[in-house]
C-alpha positions in Angstrom: 163.5 50.9 103.9 161.7 54.3 104.2 159.1 55.1 101.6 157.9 58.5 100.8 154.2 59.1 100.4 153.1 61.1 97.4 150.6 63.9 97.8 147.0 63.1 97.1 145.0 66.0 95.7 141.6 67.0 97.0 139.9 65.8 93.8 141.7 62.5 94.0 140.8 62.1 97.7 137.1 62.5 96.9 137.3 60.1 94.0 139.1 57.5 96.2 136.4 57.8 98.8 133.8 57.1 96.2 135.8 54.2 94.8 136.3 52.6 98.2 132.6 52.8 98.9 131.8 51.1 95.6 134.5 48.5 96.1 133.2 47.7 99.6 129.7 47.2 98.2 131.0 44.9 95.4 133.2 42.9 97.8 130.3 42.4 100.2 128.1 41.0 97.4 130.8 38.9 95.9 129.9 35.6 97.6 126.4 35.9 96.1 127.7 36.6 92.6 125.9 34.4 90.1 123.0 33.4 92.3 119.5 34.1 91.2 117.8 36.8 93.2 115.3 34.2 94.4 118.1 32.0 95.7 119.6 34.8 97.9 118.9 34.4 101.6 116.5 36.9 103.2 118.9 37.8 105.9 122.4 37.9 104.8 124.7 35.5 106.6 127.5 37.7 105.5 126.5 40.5 107.9 127.7 38.3 110.7 130.5 36.5 109.0 134.3 37.0 109.2 134.5 37.9 105.6 132.1 40.9 105.9 133.8 42.0 109.2 137.2 42.0 107.5 136.0 43.9 104.5 134.1 46.5 106.6 137.1 46.9 109.0 139.7 47.4 106.3 137.6 49.7 104.2 136.6 51.8 107.2 140.3 52.3 108.0 141.0 53.4 104.4 138.0 55.7 104.5 139.3 57.3 107.7 142.7 58.0 106.3 141.2 59.5 103.2 138.8 61.7 105.3 141.8 62.9 107.2 143.7 63.8 104.0 140.6 65.8 102.9 140.4 67.6 106.3 141.6 71.3 106.4 144.9 71.8 108.3 143.3 73.9 111.1 140.9 71.0 112.0 143.3 68.1 111.4 144.5 67.4 115.0 141.0 67.5 116.3 139.6 65.2 113.6 142.6 62.9 113.9 141.7 62.2 117.5 138.1 61.5 116.5 138.7 59.3 113.4 141.9 57.6 114.7 141.8 57.6 118.5 144.7 55.1 118.8 146.8 57.0 116.2 150.3 58.0 117.0 152.3 61.1 115.9 153.9 59.0 113.2 150.4 58.2 111.8 149.6 61.9 111.7 152.9 62.6 110.0 151.9 60.1 107.3 148.6 62.0 106.8 150.5 65.3 106.6 152.8 63.8 103.9 149.8 62.5 102.0 148.2 66.0 102.2 151.4 67.5 100.8 152.5 69.3 104.0 156.2 68.4 103.9 157.8 71.5 105.4 159.2 70.3 108.8 158.1 73.6 110.5 154.5 73.2 109.2 154.4 69.5 110.3 155.7 70.4 113.7 153.1 73.0 114.3 150.3 70.5 113.6 152.0 67.8 115.6 152.3 70.2 118.5 148.6 71.0 118.3 147.9 67.2 118.5 149.1 67.2 122.1 146.8 70.1 123.0 143.6 68.5 121.7 
C-alpha cells in the first residue's frame, strides 16, 4: 500500500524540531522519574545503556528528516548527503513530498542534482 506524505509547513517543521528535543529530554529522564534528587546517581548509567542509545538514535533520525524538510531547495541535495549519507533517491523523494514539492519535473531536477553532489 502506497501512502502519500502530507506537506509539513516551515513553522510546523520548526515546532516539531523543538518538540522532539523536549521529548528526547523527557524520555532520557523517564527511568529516574519519582526519585529524589539525592537518590539520582552522579554519573548516569543511562548514558551507556541500550535505552538511551535507542532514544538518541531514533530521535536523531527524526531530527535529520525535519532538518532536511526545513532546508531550502537549492541546498537540499548537498545537505541530504551530509545528514543522511546512506540515504537513497527514494528517501530524498519522501523529503521532497514532505516539503510539498510534488511536481515530477521539480522532483527530478533535485534528484538529478543528488548524483552530481
